BAVEX-191646 format. One record per atom (N, C-alpha, C, CB): atom name; x, y, z; residue in one letter; residue number from 1. Coordinates in Angstrom, 1 decimal. Last residue first. Glycine has a CB too. Layout:
N
<rec><atome>CA</atome><x>X</x><y>Y</y><z>Z</z><residu>a</residu><num>NUM</num></rec>
...
//
This chain:
60
<rec><atome>N</atome><x>68.4</x><y>116.0</y><z>28.5</z><residu>s</residu><num>60</num></rec>
<rec><atome>CA</atome><x>69.3</x><y>115.3</y><z>27.6</z><residu>s</residu><num>60</num></rec>
<rec><atome>C</atome><x>68.6</x><y>114.6</y><z>26.5</z><residu>s</residu><num>60</num></rec>
<rec><atome>CB</atome><x>70.2</x><y>114.3</y><z>28.3</z><residu>s</residu><num>60</num></rec>
<rec><atome>N</atome><x>66.5</x><y>117.0</y><z>30.2</z><residu>m</residu><num>59</num></rec>
<rec><atome>CA</atome><x>67.3</x><y>118.0</y><z>29.4</z><residu>m</residu><num>59</num></rec>
<rec><atome>C</atome><x>68.2</x><y>117.3</y><z>28.4</z><residu>m</residu><num>59</num></rec>
<rec><atome>CB</atome><x>68.2</x><y>118.8</y><z>30.3</z><residu>m</residu><num>59</num></rec>
<rec><atome>N</atome><x>65.4</x><y>114.9</y><z>31.5</z><residu>a</residu><num>58</num></rec>
<rec><atome>CA</atome><x>64.5</x><y>115.6</y><z>30.6</z><residu>a</residu><num>58</num></rec>
<rec><atome>C</atome><x>65.4</x><y>116.6</y><z>29.7</z><residu>a</residu><num>58</num></rec>
<rec><atome>CB</atome><x>63.5</x><y>116.4</y><z>31.4</z><residu>a</residu><num>58</num></rec>
<rec><atome>N</atome><x>67.5</x><y>114.1</y><z>33.1</z><residu>g</residu><num>57</num></rec>
<rec><atome>CA</atome><x>67.0</x><y>113.2</y><z>32.0</z><residu>g</residu><num>57</num></rec>
<rec><atome>C</atome><x>66.2</x><y>113.9</y><z>31.0</z><residu>g</residu><num>57</num></rec>
<rec><atome>CB</atome><x>66.2</x><y>112.1</y><z>32.7</z><residu>g</residu><num>57</num></rec>
<rec><atome>N</atome><x>67.8</x><y>116.2</y><z>34.8</z><residu>e</residu><num>56</num></rec>
<rec><atome>CA</atome><x>68.9</x><y>115.9</y><z>33.9</z><residu>e</residu><num>56</num></rec>
<rec><atome>C</atome><x>68.4</x><y>115.0</y><z>32.8</z><residu>e</residu><num>56</num></rec>
<rec><atome>CB</atome><x>70.1</x><y>115.3</y><z>34.7</z><residu>e</residu><num>56</num></rec>
<rec><atome>N</atome><x>65.3</x><y>116.0</y><z>36.1</z><residu>v</residu><num>55</num></rec>
<rec><atome>CA</atome><x>65.6</x><y>117.2</y><z>35.3</z><residu>v</residu><num>55</num></rec>
<rec><atome>C</atome><x>66.7</x><y>116.9</y><z>34.3</z><residu>v</residu><num>55</num></rec>
<rec><atome>CB</atome><x>66.0</x><y>118.4</y><z>36.2</z><residu>v</residu><num>55</num></rec>
<rec><atome>N</atome><x>65.7</x><y>113.5</y><z>37.4</z><residu>a</residu><num>54</num></rec>
<rec><atome>CA</atome><x>64.6</x><y>113.7</y><z>36.4</z><residu>a</residu><num>54</num></rec>
<rec><atome>C</atome><x>64.8</x><y>114.9</y><z>35.5</z><residu>a</residu><num>54</num></rec>
<rec><atome>CB</atome><x>63.2</x><y>113.9</y><z>37.2</z><residu>a</residu><num>54</num></rec>
<rec><atome>N</atome><x>67.9</x><y>114.0</y><z>39.0</z><residu>d</residu><num>53</num></rec>
<rec><atome>CA</atome><x>68.0</x><y>113.0</y><z>38.0</z><residu>d</residu><num>53</num></rec>
<rec><atome>C</atome><x>66.9</x><y>113.2</y><z>36.9</z><residu>d</residu><num>53</num></rec>
<rec><atome>CB</atome><x>67.9</x><y>111.6</y><z>38.6</z><residu>d</residu><num>53</num></rec>
<rec><atome>N</atome><x>66.7</x><y>116.0</y><z>40.7</z><residu>k</residu><num>52</num></rec>
<rec><atome>CA</atome><x>67.9</x><y>116.3</y><z>39.9</z><residu>k</residu><num>52</num></rec>
<rec><atome>C</atome><x>68.0</x><y>115.3</y><z>38.7</z><residu>k</residu><num>52</num></rec>
<rec><atome>CB</atome><x>69.2</x><y>116.3</y><z>40.7</z><residu>k</residu><num>52</num></rec>
<rec><atome>N</atome><x>64.8</x><y>114.4</y><z>42.0</z><residu>v</residu><num>51</num></rec>
<rec><atome>CA</atome><x>64.4</x><y>115.6</y><z>41.2</z><residu>v</residu><num>51</num></rec>
<rec><atome>C</atome><x>65.5</x><y>116.0</y><z>40.2</z><residu>v</residu><num>51</num></rec>
<rec><atome>CB</atome><x>64.0</x><y>116.8</y><z>42.1</z><residu>v</residu><num>51</num></rec>
<rec><atome>N</atome><x>66.4</x><y>112.6</y><z>43.3</z><residu>a</residu><num>50</num></rec>
<rec><atome>CA</atome><x>65.4</x><y>112.1</y><z>42.3</z><residu>a</residu><num>50</num></rec>
<rec><atome>C</atome><x>65.0</x><y>113.3</y><z>41.4</z><residu>a</residu><num>50</num></rec>
<rec><atome>CB</atome><x>64.2</x><y>111.5</y><z>43.0</z><residu>a</residu><num>50</num></rec>
<rec><atome>N</atome><x>67.7</x><y>114.4</y><z>45.1</z><residu>d</residu><num>49</num></rec>
<rec><atome>CA</atome><x>68.5</x><y>113.6</y><z>44.1</z><residu>d</residu><num>49</num></rec>
<rec><atome>C</atome><x>67.6</x><y>113.1</y><z>43.0</z><residu>d</residu><num>49</num></rec>
<rec><atome>CB</atome><x>69.3</x><y>112.4</y><z>44.8</z><residu>d</residu><num>49</num></rec>
<rec><atome>N</atome><x>65.6</x><y>115.2</y><z>46.7</z><residu>w</residu><num>48</num></rec>
<rec><atome>CA</atome><x>66.3</x><y>116.2</y><z>45.7</z><residu>w</residu><num>48</num></rec>
<rec><atome>C</atome><x>67.1</x><y>115.5</y><z>44.7</z><residu>w</residu><num>48</num></rec>
<rec><atome>CB</atome><x>67.1</x><y>117.2</y><z>46.5</z><residu>w</residu><num>48</num></rec>
<rec><atome>N</atome><x>65.2</x><y>112.8</y><z>48.1</z><residu>g</residu><num>47</num></rec>
<rec><atome>CA</atome><x>64.1</x><y>113.4</y><z>47.2</z><residu>g</residu><num>47</num></rec>
<rec><atome>C</atome><x>64.7</x><y>114.4</y><z>46.2</z><residu>g</residu><num>47</num></rec>
<rec><atome>CB</atome><x>63.1</x><y>114.1</y><z>48.1</z><residu>g</residu><num>47</num></rec>
<rec><atome>N</atome><x>67.6</x><y>112.5</y><z>49.5</z><residu>t</residu><num>46</num></rec>
<rec><atome>CA</atome><x>67.1</x><y>111.5</y><z>48.5</z><residu>t</residu><num>46</num></rec>
<rec><atome>C</atome><x>66.1</x><y>112.0</y><z>47.6</z><residu>t</residu><num>46</num></rec>
<rec><atome>CB</atome><x>66.6</x><y>110.2</y><z>49.3</z><residu>t</residu><num>46</num></rec>
<rec><atome>N</atome><x>67.5</x><y>114.8</y><z>51.1</z><residu>s</residu><num>45</num></rec>
<rec><atome>CA</atome><x>68.5</x><y>114.6</y><z>50.1</z><residu>s</residu><num>45</num></rec>
<rec><atome>C</atome><x>68.2</x><y>113.6</y><z>49.1</z><residu>s</residu><num>45</num></rec>
<rec><atome>CB</atome><x>69.8</x><y>114.2</y><z>50.8</z><residu>s</residu><num>45</num></rec>
<rec><atome>N</atome><x>65.3</x><y>114.1</y><z>52.7</z><residu>n</residu><num>44</num></rec>
<rec><atome>CA</atome><x>65.2</x><y>115.3</y><z>51.8</z><residu>n</residu><num>44</num></rec>
<rec><atome>C</atome><x>66.3</x><y>115.2</y><z>50.7</z><residu>n</residu><num>44</num></rec>
<rec><atome>CB</atome><x>65.4</x><y>116.6</y><z>52.7</z><residu>n</residu><num>44</num></rec>
<rec><atome>N</atome><x>66.3</x><y>112.0</y><z>54.2</z><residu>e</residu><num>43</num></rec>
<rec><atome>CA</atome><x>65.1</x><y>111.8</y><z>53.3</z><residu>e</residu><num>43</num></rec>
<rec><atome>C</atome><x>65.0</x><y>112.9</y><z>52.3</z><residu>e</residu><num>43</num></rec>
<rec><atome>CB</atome><x>63.8</x><y>111.6</y><z>54.1</z><residu>e</residu><num>43</num></rec>
<rec><atome>N</atome><x>68.3</x><y>113.3</y><z>55.5</z><residu>s</residu><num>42</num></rec>
<rec><atome>CA</atome><x>68.6</x><y>112.2</y><z>54.7</z><residu>s</residu><num>42</num></rec>
<rec><atome>C</atome><x>67.5</x><y>111.9</y><z>53.7</z><residu>s</residu><num>42</num></rec>
<rec><atome>CB</atome><x>68.9</x><y>110.9</y><z>55.5</z><residu>s</residu><num>42</num></rec>
<rec><atome>N</atome><x>66.9</x><y>115.2</y><z>57.0</z><residu>g</residu><num>41</num></rec>
<rec><atome>CA</atome><x>67.9</x><y>115.6</y><z>56.0</z><residu>g</residu><num>41</num></rec>
<rec><atome>C</atome><x>68.2</x><y>114.5</y><z>55.0</z><residu>g</residu><num>41</num></rec>
<rec><atome>CB</atome><x>69.1</x><y>116.1</y><z>56.7</z><residu>g</residu><num>41</num></rec>
<rec><atome>N</atome><x>65.4</x><y>113.6</y><z>58.7</z><residu>v</residu><num>40</num></rec>
<rec><atome>CA</atome><x>64.7</x><y>114.4</y><z>57.7</z><residu>v</residu><num>40</num></rec>
<rec><atome>C</atome><x>65.7</x><y>114.9</y><z>56.6</z><residu>v</residu><num>40</num></rec>
<rec><atome>CB</atome><x>64.1</x><y>115.7</y><z>58.4</z><residu>v</residu><num>40</num></rec>
<rec><atome>N</atome><x>67.6</x><y>112.6</y><z>60.2</z><residu>a</residu><num>39</num></rec>
<rec><atome>CA</atome><x>66.6</x><y>111.7</y><z>59.5</z><residu>a</residu><num>39</num></rec>
<rec><atome>C</atome><x>65.9</x><y>112.4</y><z>58.4</z><residu>a</residu><num>39</num></rec>
<rec><atome>CB</atome><x>65.6</x><y>111.1</y><z>60.5</z><residu>a</residu><num>39</num></rec>
<rec><atome>N</atome><x>68.8</x><y>114.9</y><z>61.2</z><residu>q</residu><num>38</num></rec>
<rec><atome>CA</atome><x>69.5</x><y>114.0</y><z>60.4</z><residu>q</residu><num>38</num></rec>
<rec><atome>C</atome><x>68.6</x><y>113.1</y><z>59.6</z><residu>q</residu><num>38</num></rec>
<rec><atome>CB</atome><x>70.5</x><y>113.1</y><z>61.2</z><residu>q</residu><num>38</num></rec>
<rec><atome>N</atome><x>66.7</x><y>115.9</y><z>62.8</z><residu>f</residu><num>37</num></rec>
<rec><atome>CA</atome><x>67.2</x><y>116.7</y><z>61.7</z><residu>f</residu><num>37</num></rec>
<rec><atome>C</atome><x>68.0</x><y>115.8</y><z>60.7</z><residu>f</residu><num>37</num></rec>
<rec><atome>CB</atome><x>68.1</x><y>117.8</y><z>62.1</z><residu>f</residu><num>37</num></rec>
<rec><atome>N</atome><x>66.5</x><y>113.9</y><z>64.8</z><residu>g</residu><num>36</num></rec>
<rec><atome>CA</atome><x>65.4</x><y>114.2</y><z>63.9</z><residu>g</residu><num>36</num></rec>
<rec><atome>C</atome><x>65.8</x><y>114.9</y><z>62.6</z><residu>g</residu><num>36</num></rec>
<rec><atome>CB</atome><x>64.3</x><y>115.0</y><z>64.6</z><residu>g</residu><num>36</num></rec>
<rec><atome>N</atome><x>69.0</x><y>114.1</y><z>66.0</z><residu>g</residu><num>35</num></rec>
<rec><atome>CA</atome><x>68.6</x><y>112.9</y><z>65.4</z><residu>g</residu><num>35</num></rec>
<rec><atome>C</atome><x>67.5</x><y>113.1</y><z>64.4</z><residu>g</residu><num>35</num></rec>
<rec><atome>CB</atome><x>68.1</x><y>111.9</y><z>66.4</z><residu>g</residu><num>35</num></rec>
<rec><atome>N</atome><x>68.8</x><y>116.7</y><z>67.0</z><residu>i</residu><num>34</num></rec>
<rec><atome>CA</atome><x>69.8</x><y>116.4</y><z>66.0</z><residu>i</residu><num>34</num></rec>
<rec><atome>C</atome><x>69.5</x><y>115.1</y><z>65.3</z><residu>i</residu><num>34</num></rec>
<rec><atome>CB</atome><x>71.2</x><y>116.3</y><z>66.7</z><residu>i</residu><num>34</num></rec>
<rec><atome>N</atome><x>66.7</x><y>116.4</y><z>68.8</z><residu>a</residu><num>33</num></rec>
<rec><atome>CA</atome><x>66.5</x><y>117.3</y><z>67.6</z><residu>a</residu><num>33</num></rec>
<rec><atome>C</atome><x>67.6</x><y>117.0</y><z>66.6</z><residu>a</residu><num>33</num></rec>
<rec><atome>CB</atome><x>66.7</x><y>118.8</y><z>68.1</z><residu>a</residu><num>33</num></rec>
<rec><atome>N</atome><x>67.8</x><y>114.7</y><z>70.7</z><residu>a</residu><num>32</num></rec>
<rec><atome>CA</atome><x>66.6</x><y>114.3</y><z>70.0</z><residu>a</residu><num>32</num></rec>
<rec><atome>C</atome><x>66.4</x><y>115.1</y><z>68.7</z><residu>a</residu><num>32</num></rec>
<rec><atome>CB</atome><x>65.4</x><y>114.4</y><z>70.8</z><residu>a</residu><num>32</num></rec>
<rec><atome>N</atome><x>69.8</x><y>116.4</y><z>71.7</z><residu>i</residu><num>31</num></rec>
<rec><atome>CA</atome><x>70.2</x><y>115.1</y><z>71.1</z><residu>i</residu><num>31</num></rec>
<rec><atome>C</atome><x>69.0</x><y>114.6</y><z>70.2</z><residu>i</residu><num>31</num></rec>
<rec><atome>CB</atome><x>70.5</x><y>114.1</y><z>72.1</z><residu>i</residu><num>31</num></rec>
<rec><atome>N</atome><x>68.3</x><y>118.5</y><z>72.7</z><residu>v</residu><num>30</num></rec>
<rec><atome>CA</atome><x>69.2</x><y>118.8</y><z>71.6</z><residu>v</residu><num>30</num></rec>
<rec><atome>C</atome><x>69.6</x><y>117.5</y><z>70.9</z><residu>v</residu><num>30</num></rec>
<rec><atome>CB</atome><x>70.5</x><y>119.4</y><z>72.1</z><residu>v</residu><num>30</num></rec>
<rec><atome>N</atome><x>67.0</x><y>117.2</y><z>74.8</z><residu>i</residu><num>29</num></rec>
<rec><atome>CA</atome><x>66.2</x><y>117.8</y><z>73.7</z><residu>i</residu><num>29</num></rec>
<rec><atome>C</atome><x>67.1</x><y>118.0</y><z>72.5</z><residu>i</residu><num>29</num></rec>
<rec><atome>CB</atome><x>65.6</x><y>119.1</y><z>74.2</z><residu>i</residu><num>29</num></rec>
<rec><atome>N</atome><x>69.1</x><y>116.5</y><z>76.4</z><residu>l</residu><num>28</num></rec>
<rec><atome>CA</atome><x>68.3</x><y>115.4</y><z>75.8</z><residu>l</residu><num>28</num></rec>
<rec><atome>C</atome><x>67.5</x><y>116.0</y><z>74.6</z><residu>l</residu><num>28</num></rec>
<rec><atome>CB</atome><x>67.4</x><y>114.8</y><z>76.8</z><residu>l</residu><num>28</num></rec>
<rec><atome>N</atome><x>70.0</x><y>119.0</y><z>77.2</z><residu>s</residu><num>27</num></rec>
<rec><atome>CA</atome><x>70.9</x><y>118.2</y><z>76.4</z><residu>s</residu><num>27</num></rec>
<rec><atome>C</atome><x>70.1</x><y>117.0</y><z>75.7</z><residu>s</residu><num>27</num></rec>
<rec><atome>CB</atome><x>72.0</x><y>117.6</y><z>77.2</z><residu>s</residu><num>27</num></rec>
<rec><atome>N</atome><x>67.8</x><y>119.9</y><z>78.7</z><residu>a</residu><num>26</num></rec>
<rec><atome>CA</atome><x>68.2</x><y>120.6</y><z>77.5</z><residu>a</residu><num>26</num></rec>
<rec><atome>C</atome><x>69.1</x><y>119.7</y><z>76.6</z><residu>a</residu><num>26</num></rec>
<rec><atome>CB</atome><x>68.9</x><y>121.9</y><z>77.9</z><residu>a</residu><num>26</num></rec>
<rec><atome>N</atome><x>68.0</x><y>118.0</y><z>80.8</z><residu>i</residu><num>25</num></rec>
<rec><atome>CA</atome><x>66.8</x><y>118.1</y><z>79.9</z><residu>i</residu><num>25</num></rec>
<rec><atome>C</atome><x>67.1</x><y>118.8</y><z>78.6</z><residu>i</residu><num>25</num></rec>
<rec><atome>CB</atome><x>65.6</x><y>118.8</y><z>80.7</z><residu>i</residu><num>25</num></rec>
<rec><atome>N</atome><x>70.4</x><y>118.7</y><z>81.9</z><residu>l</residu><num>24</num></rec>
<rec><atome>CA</atome><x>70.2</x><y>117.3</y><z>81.3</z><residu>l</residu><num>24</num></rec>
<rec><atome>C</atome><x>69.0</x><y>117.3</y><z>80.4</z><residu>l</residu><num>24</num></rec>
<rec><atome>CB</atome><x>70.0</x><y>116.3</y><z>82.5</z><residu>l</residu><num>24</num></rec>
<rec><atome>N</atome><x>69.9</x><y>121.3</y><z>82.7</z><residu>g</residu><num>23</num></rec>
<rec><atome>CA</atome><x>71.0</x><y>121.0</y><z>81.8</z><residu>g</residu><num>23</num></rec>
<rec><atome>C</atome><x>70.8</x><y>119.7</y><z>81.1</z><residu>g</residu><num>23</num></rec>
<rec><atome>CB</atome><x>72.3</x><y>121.1</y><z>82.4</z><residu>g</residu><num>23</num></rec>
<rec><atome>N</atome><x>68.0</x><y>120.9</y><z>84.6</z><residu>y</residu><num>22</num></rec>
<rec><atome>CA</atome><x>67.6</x><y>121.6</y><z>83.5</z><residu>y</residu><num>22</num></rec>
<rec><atome>C</atome><x>68.7</x><y>121.4</y><z>82.4</z><residu>y</residu><num>22</num></rec>
<rec><atome>CB</atome><x>67.6</x><y>123.1</y><z>83.8</z><residu>y</residu><num>22</num></rec>
<rec><atome>N</atome><x>69.5</x><y>119.4</y><z>86.5</z><residu>e</residu><num>21</num></rec>
<rec><atome>CA</atome><x>68.4</x><y>118.8</y><z>85.9</z><residu>e</residu><num>21</num></rec>
<rec><atome>C</atome><x>68.0</x><y>119.5</y><z>84.6</z><residu>e</residu><num>21</num></rec>
<rec><atome>CB</atome><x>67.2</x><y>118.7</y><z>86.8</z><residu>e</residu><num>21</num></rec>
<rec><atome>N</atome><x>71.4</x><y>121.4</y><z>87.3</z><residu>v</residu><num>20</num></rec>
<rec><atome>CA</atome><x>71.8</x><y>120.1</y><z>86.6</z><residu>v</residu><num>20</num></rec>
<rec><atome>C</atome><x>70.7</x><y>119.5</y><z>85.9</z><residu>v</residu><num>20</num></rec>
<rec><atome>CB</atome><x>72.5</x><y>119.2</y><z>87.6</z><residu>v</residu><num>20</num></rec>
<rec><atome>N</atome><x>69.7</x><y>123.2</y><z>88.5</z><residu>a</residu><num>19</num></rec>
<rec><atome>CA</atome><x>70.4</x><y>123.6</y><z>87.3</z><residu>a</residu><num>19</num></rec>
<rec><atome>C</atome><x>70.9</x><y>122.4</y><z>86.5</z><residu>a</residu><num>19</num></rec>
<rec><atome>CB</atome><x>71.6</x><y>124.5</y><z>87.7</z><residu>a</residu><num>19</num></rec>
<rec><atome>N</atome><x>68.8</x><y>121.6</y><z>90.6</z><residu>t</residu><num>18</num></rec>
<rec><atome>CA</atome><x>67.8</x><y>122.1</y><z>89.6</z><residu>t</residu><num>18</num></rec>
<rec><atome>C</atome><x>68.5</x><y>122.5</y><z>88.4</z><residu>t</residu><num>18</num></rec>
<rec><atome>CB</atome><x>67.0</x><y>123.3</y><z>90.2</z><residu>t</residu><num>18</num></rec>
<rec><atome>N</atome><x>71.1</x><y>121.2</y><z>92.1</z><residu>a</residu><num>17</num></rec>
<rec><atome>CA</atome><x>70.4</x><y>120.0</y><z>91.5</z><residu>a</residu><num>17</num></rec>
<rec><atome>C</atome><x>69.4</x><y>120.5</y><z>90.4</z><residu>a</residu><num>17</num></rec>
<rec><atome>CB</atome><x>69.6</x><y>119.2</y><z>92.5</z><residu>a</residu><num>17</num></rec>
<rec><atome>N</atome><x>71.8</x><y>123.6</y><z>93.2</z><residu>g</residu><num>16</num></rec>
<rec><atome>CA</atome><x>72.6</x><y>123.1</y><z>92.0</z><residu>g</residu><num>16</num></rec>
<rec><atome>C</atome><x>71.9</x><y>121.9</y><z>91.3</z><residu>g</residu><num>16</num></rec>
<rec><atome>CB</atome><x>73.9</x><y>122.6</y><z>92.5</z><residu>g</residu><num>16</num></rec>
<rec><atome>N</atome><x>70.2</x><y>126.2</y><z>94.3</z><residu>s</residu><num>15</num></rec>
<rec><atome>CA</atome><x>70.0</x><y>124.8</y><z>94.3</z><residu>s</residu><num>15</num></rec>
<rec><atome>C</atome><x>70.7</x><y>124.2</y><z>93.0</z><residu>s</residu><num>15</num></rec>
<rec><atome>CB</atome><x>68.5</x><y>124.4</y><z>94.4</z><residu>s</residu><num>15</num></rec>
<rec><atome>N</atome><x>70.3</x><y>128.9</y><z>94.3</z><residu>n</residu><num>14</num></rec>
<rec><atome>CA</atome><x>71.4</x><y>128.2</y><z>94.9</z><residu>n</residu><num>14</num></rec>
<rec><atome>C</atome><x>71.3</x><y>126.7</y><z>94.9</z><residu>n</residu><num>14</num></rec>
<rec><atome>CB</atome><x>71.6</x><y>128.6</y><z>96.3</z><residu>n</residu><num>14</num></rec>
<rec><atome>N</atome><x>69.5</x><y>131.3</y><z>92.0</z><residu>d</residu><num>13</num></rec>
<rec><atome>CA</atome><x>69.1</x><y>130.0</y><z>92.5</z><residu>d</residu><num>13</num></rec>
<rec><atome>C</atome><x>70.3</x><y>129.3</y><z>93.0</z><residu>d</residu><num>13</num></rec>
<rec><atome>CB</atome><x>68.3</x><y>129.2</y><z>91.5</z><residu>d</residu><num>13</num></rec>
<rec><atome>N</atome><x>70.3</x><y>133.6</y><z>90.7</z><residu>n</residu><num>12</num></rec>
<rec><atome>CA</atome><x>70.3</x><y>133.6</y><z>92.2</z><residu>n</residu><num>12</num></rec>
<rec><atome>C</atome><x>69.9</x><y>132.3</y><z>92.8</z><residu>n</residu><num>12</num></rec>
<rec><atome>CB</atome><x>69.4</x><y>134.7</y><z>92.7</z><residu>n</residu><num>12</num></rec>
<rec><atome>N</atome><x>69.9</x><y>132.8</y><z>88.1</z><residu>g</residu><num>11</num></rec>
<rec><atome>CA</atome><x>71.3</x><y>133.1</y><z>88.5</z><residu>g</residu><num>11</num></rec>
<rec><atome>C</atome><x>71.4</x><y>133.1</y><z>90.1</z><residu>g</residu><num>11</num></rec>
<rec><atome>CB</atome><x>71.7</x><y>134.5</y><z>88.0</z><residu>g</residu><num>11</num></rec>
<rec><atome>N</atome><x>67.1</x><y>132.6</y><z>88.0</z><residu>i</residu><num>10</num></rec>
<rec><atome>CA</atome><x>68.0</x><y>131.4</y><z>87.8</z><residu>i</residu><num>10</num></rec>
<rec><atome>C</atome><x>69.4</x><y>131.6</y><z>88.3</z><residu>i</residu><num>10</num></rec>
<rec><atome>CB</atome><x>68.0</x><y>131.0</y><z>86.3</z><residu>i</residu><num>10</num></rec>
<rec><atome>N</atome><x>66.5</x><y>135.3</y><z>88.4</z><residu>h</residu><num>9</num></rec>
<rec><atome>CA</atome><x>66.0</x><y>134.3</y><z>89.4</z><residu>h</residu><num>9</num></rec>
<rec><atome>C</atome><x>66.9</x><y>133.0</y><z>89.2</z><residu>h</residu><num>9</num></rec>
<rec><atome>CB</atome><x>64.6</x><y>134.0</y><z>89.1</z><residu>h</residu><num>9</num></rec>
<rec><atome>N</atome><x>67.7</x><y>136.4</y><z>86.2</z><residu>k</residu><num>8</num></rec>
<rec><atome>CA</atome><x>68.2</x><y>136.8</y><z>87.5</z><residu>k</residu><num>8</num></rec>
<rec><atome>C</atome><x>67.8</x><y>135.8</y><z>88.5</z><residu>k</residu><num>8</num></rec>
<rec><atome>CB</atome><x>67.7</x><y>138.2</y><z>87.9</z><residu>k</residu><num>8</num></rec>
<rec><atome>N</atome><x>66.0</x><y>135.2</y><z>84.2</z><residu>l</residu><num>7</num></rec>
<rec><atome>CA</atome><x>67.5</x><y>134.9</y><z>84.3</z><residu>l</residu><num>7</num></rec>
<rec><atome>C</atome><x>68.1</x><y>135.3</y><z>85.6</z><residu>l</residu><num>7</num></rec>
<rec><atome>CB</atome><x>68.2</x><y>135.7</y><z>83.1</z><residu>l</residu><num>7</num></rec>
<rec><atome>N</atome><x>63.6</x><y>136.4</y><z>85.0</z><residu>f</residu><num>6</num></rec>
<rec><atome>CA</atome><x>63.7</x><y>134.9</y><z>85.0</z><residu>f</residu><num>6</num></rec>
<rec><atome>C</atome><x>65.2</x><y>134.6</y><z>85.1</z><residu>f</residu><num>6</num></rec>
<rec><atome>CB</atome><x>63.1</x><y>134.3</y><z>83.7</z><residu>f</residu><num>6</num></rec>
<rec><atome>N</atome><x>64.0</x><y>139.1</y><z>84.5</z><residu>k</residu><num>5</num></rec>
<rec><atome>CA</atome><x>63.7</x><y>138.6</y><z>85.9</z><residu>k</residu><num>5</num></rec>
<rec><atome>C</atome><x>64.0</x><y>137.1</y><z>86.0</z><residu>k</residu><num>5</num></rec>
<rec><atome>CB</atome><x>62.3</x><y>139.0</y><z>86.3</z><residu>k</residu><num>5</num></rec>
<rec><atome>N</atome><x>64.4</x><y>138.9</y><z>81.7</z><residu>t</residu><num>4</num></rec>
<rec><atome>CA</atome><x>65.5</x><y>139.5</y><z>82.6</z><residu>t</residu><num>4</num></rec>
<rec><atome>C</atome><x>65.3</x><y>139.0</y><z>84.0</z><residu>t</residu><num>4</num></rec>
<rec><atome>CB</atome><x>65.5</x><y>141.0</y><z>82.5</z><residu>t</residu><num>4</num></rec>
<rec><atome>N</atome><x>62.0</x><y>138.0</y><z>80.7</z><residu>l</residu><num>3</num></rec>
<rec><atome>CA</atome><x>63.2</x><y>137.2</y><z>80.6</z><residu>l</residu><num>3</num></rec>
<rec><atome>C</atome><x>64.3</x><y>137.6</y><z>81.5</z><residu>l</residu><num>3</num></rec>
<rec><atome>CB</atome><x>63.7</x><y>137.3</y><z>79.2</z><residu>l</residu><num>3</num></rec>
<rec><atome>N</atome><x>59.2</x><y>138.5</y><z>83.0</z><residu>n</residu><num>2</num></rec>
<rec><atome>CA</atome><x>60.0</x><y>138.7</y><z>81.8</z><residu>n</residu><num>2</num></rec>
<rec><atome>C</atome><x>61.3</x><y>138.0</y><z>81.8</z><residu>n</residu><num>2</num></rec>
<rec><atome>CB</atome><x>60.2</x><y>140.2</y><z>81.6</z><residu>n</residu><num>2</num></rec>
<rec><atome>N</atome><x>56.3</x><y>137.0</y><z>84.1</z><residu>m</residu><num>1</num></rec>
<rec><atome>CA</atome><x>57.7</x><y>137.2</y><z>84.4</z><residu>m</residu><num>1</num></rec>
<rec><atome>C</atome><x>58.5</x><y>137.4</y><z>83.1</z><residu>m</residu><num>1</num></rec>
<rec><atome>CB</atome><x>58.3</x><y>136.0</y><z>85.3</z><residu>m</residu><num>1</num></rec>
//
């Protein structure tokens, strides 16, 4: 099934519960992704700060 047919099928779906469930699942995935990105970003920032400090120390 291609994307256009899938979207038409979703658009013609009269069962509101299914749409709400998909919305809740999508929102939970987004919340989990944001949490993961923040954790990785924080660790990544700490690592780059160490590299910056080492380079600045080597240049002075």
